[in-house]
ZAVEX-235970 format. One record per residue (C-alpha): residue in three letters; x, y, z. Coordinates in steps of 0.001 Angstrom, whole numbers, padded with zeros to 6 digits, always signed. Layout:
<atoms>
ALAXYZ ...
</atoms>
This chain:
<atoms>
MET+279055-021293+066480 ASN+280688-024593+067380 HIS+279991-027901+065680 ALA+277646-029130+068425 SER+275527-025977+068155 ALA+275373-026230+064388 ALA+274337-029874+064569 ALA+271624-029136+067141 LEU+270235-026276+065057 ALA+270259-028393+061914 LEU+268341-031133+063717 LEU+265769-028689+065072 GLY+265356-027037+061689 ALA+264643-030400+060096 LEU+262148-031262+062854 ALA+260407-027916+062468 MET+259757-028449+058782 ALA+257959-031703+059586 MET+255966-030366+062535 PRO+252570-028692+062253 VAL+252423-025348+063997 ALA+250207-025462+067074 ASN+247320-023058+067355 ALA+248533-020277+069651 SER+245185-018552+070035 ALA+243787-017842+073493 PRO+240238-017084+074619 GLN+239305-013438+074069 GLY+240250-011457+077165 ALA+241818-014437+078897 VAL+245424-013309+078658 GLN+247080-009924+078631 LEU+250819-009715+078048 ALA+252919-006937+079480 HIS+256274-005619+078261 ALA+256911-008117+075466 HIS+260209-007358+073695 ALA+261128-009247+070534 HIS+264751-010326+070476 GLY+264999-012550+067438 SER+263143-013985+064469 HIS+263471-017067+062343 GLY+261625-019137+059774 GLN+259399-021928+061108 ALA+261823-023108+063782 PRO+260676-024566+067095 GLU+261243-022754+070333 GLY+264645-023350+071765 HIS+267361-021850+069632 ALA+267141-019225+066916 ALA+266205-016257+069083 HIS+269141-016935+071378 GLY+271879-015835+069030 GLN+275180-014215+069857 GLY+273487-010985+070863 GLY+271610-012550+073781 HIS+269065-010520+075758 ALA+268730-008669+079000 MET+267233-010659+081831 ALA+266153-009557+085285 ALA+267790-011368+088162 ALA+265694-014265+089407 PRO+264889-014558+093099 SER+267297-016692+095083 PRO+266385-020326+095801 GLU+265943-019335+099449 ALA+263536-016528+098515 ILE+261522-018854+096272 ALA+261372-021514+099003 ALA+259975-018896+101410 MET+257177-017828+099022 PRO+253686-019017+100013 VAL+251929-021411+097635 SER+249165-019684+095672 THR+245597-020684+096418 ALA+244486-019224+093066 LEU+246915-020483+090414 ALA+247127-024194+089611 VAL+249653-025548+087091 SER+249078-028896+085361 ASP+250287-030985+082401 CYS+253847-029653+082637 TRP+256433-031126+080270 ILE+259777-030146+078789 ARG+260924-030609+075193 LEU+264568-031597+075634 VAL+266879-030047+073057 PRO+270564-031048+072831 ALA+272890-028616+074627 PRO+273961-025873+074235 ALA+270587-024918+072716 PRO+267899-024130+075329 SER+264993-026486+075936 ALA+261350-025397+076127 GLY+258671-026061+078728 TYR+254897-026217+078396 PHE+252015-026361+080870 VAL+248493-025182+081625 ALA+248045-022409+084205 ALA+244509-022116+085591 ASN+243378-019176+087709 LYS+240831-020596+090124 GLY+240655-017405+092163 ALA+238296-014433+092131 GLN+240902-011923+090893 ALA+243390-011784+088037 VAL+246893-013106+088687 THR+250110-012231+086852 LEU+252681-014906+086133 THR+256088-013181+086128 GLY+258566-016037+085852 ALA+259556-019580+086663 ALA+262488-021288+088323 SER+263879-024775+088845 PRO+266862-026162+090741 ARG+267679-028124+087572 TYR+268204-024999+085404 ALA+270137-021811+086124 ALA+267936-019709+083811 VAL+264192-019997+083109 MET+262276-017315+081155 LEU+258733-016697+079918 HIS+258464-016460+076122 GLN+255889-016158+073380 THR+256154-017331+069778 THR+254145-015499+067130 HIS+253807-016383+063446 ALA+253446-014031+060484 ASP+254293-014310+056765 GLY+255938-017706+057171 MET+258241-016446+059906 SER+258290-017198+063626 ARG+259365-014660+066222 MET+260117-015296+069884 SER+259609-012550+072439 HIS+260706-012454+076069 VAL+257552-011857+078133 HIS+257946-010123+081500 GLY+254429-010896+082683 ALA+251310-012786+081639 GLU+248026-011841+083293 ILE+245428-014573+083698 GLN+241906-013394+084441 ALA+239797-014999+087178 GLY+238357-018303+086014 GLN+240548-018415+082893 LYS+243387-020666+081714 LEU+246611-019873+079887 GLU+248072-022750+077912 PHE+251808-022763+077248 LYS+252250-025004+074177 PRO+254458-025459+071106 GLY+254021-022569+068716 GLY+252675-020210+071386 TYR+253543-019295+074962 HIS+256360-021309+076539 ILE+259207-021161+079026 MET+262839-021316+077934 LEU+265147-023463+080052 GLU+268867-022737+079867 LYS+272070-023724+081678 PRO+271108-027080+083237 THR+272743-027550+086634 GLN+273073-031297+085999 GLU+272464-033691+083129 ILE+268849-033718+081966 LYS+267582-036897+080274 VAL+264340-037944+078597 GLY+262093-039418+081276 ASP+263417-037196+084076 ILE+260975-035324+086306 VAL+261980-031686+086800 PRO+260471-029684+089690 MET+259335-026202+088645 GLN+258134-023167+090567 PHE+255941-020584+088834 LEU+256304-017086+090286 LEU+253477-014577+090627 ALA+253554-010787+090921 SER+251741-011157+094256 GLY+254776-012882+095759 ASP+253088-016291+095723 LYS+254178-019317+093710 ALA+252642-022371+092093 GLN+254502-025657+091782 ALA+254506-028567+089351 ASP+256667-031475+088263 CYS+257559-031464+084568 GLU+258230-034616+082559 VAL+261168-034439+080127 LYS+260275-035581+076601 PRO+262200-035897+073301 ALA+262771-032914+070990 ASN+260175-034088+068430 THR+257304-034192+070972 LEU+254294-032007+070103 ALA+252128-032496+073187 LYS+252178-034157+076611 
</atoms>
């Protein structure tokens, strides 16, 4: 680990000790997760670094920008309150939002993408016995009429490999990909690493 990585992790560790852990509970039956695979664990650290150690993790290839651009916009899924907790590189940043299914059938969120990041993944943080564990989530089902909140200490997206400099105050366009082949879109405000909510 280089000096920059060590410094970033030390900063995040210190922030984590001062931050309350957000309630990651969801309404009963509102969310079903498919194919969650844990790939790292750590003690009370915020999303964005510890689970992305030297071992890394397998990741399915994301659709091309052209394929995403051609996807129709979903009439069921609406994404709001999107923001990004900016973490100093090379550690990944984390994104949060509210996904509301306004349709009559369940929808499955399978991924996200942005022209500002080369890699975006769905994740979940769980807490047990004073430890936090991040898991890569391949799909999150949202029942008709329900909401899924991505927030610190719970579900989130990991944002890696920025394609250009990202600064606090920037607005990052994001596409949210559905199993149906549709997409939802939102602009995400970039906030400092110690931010707890939008």
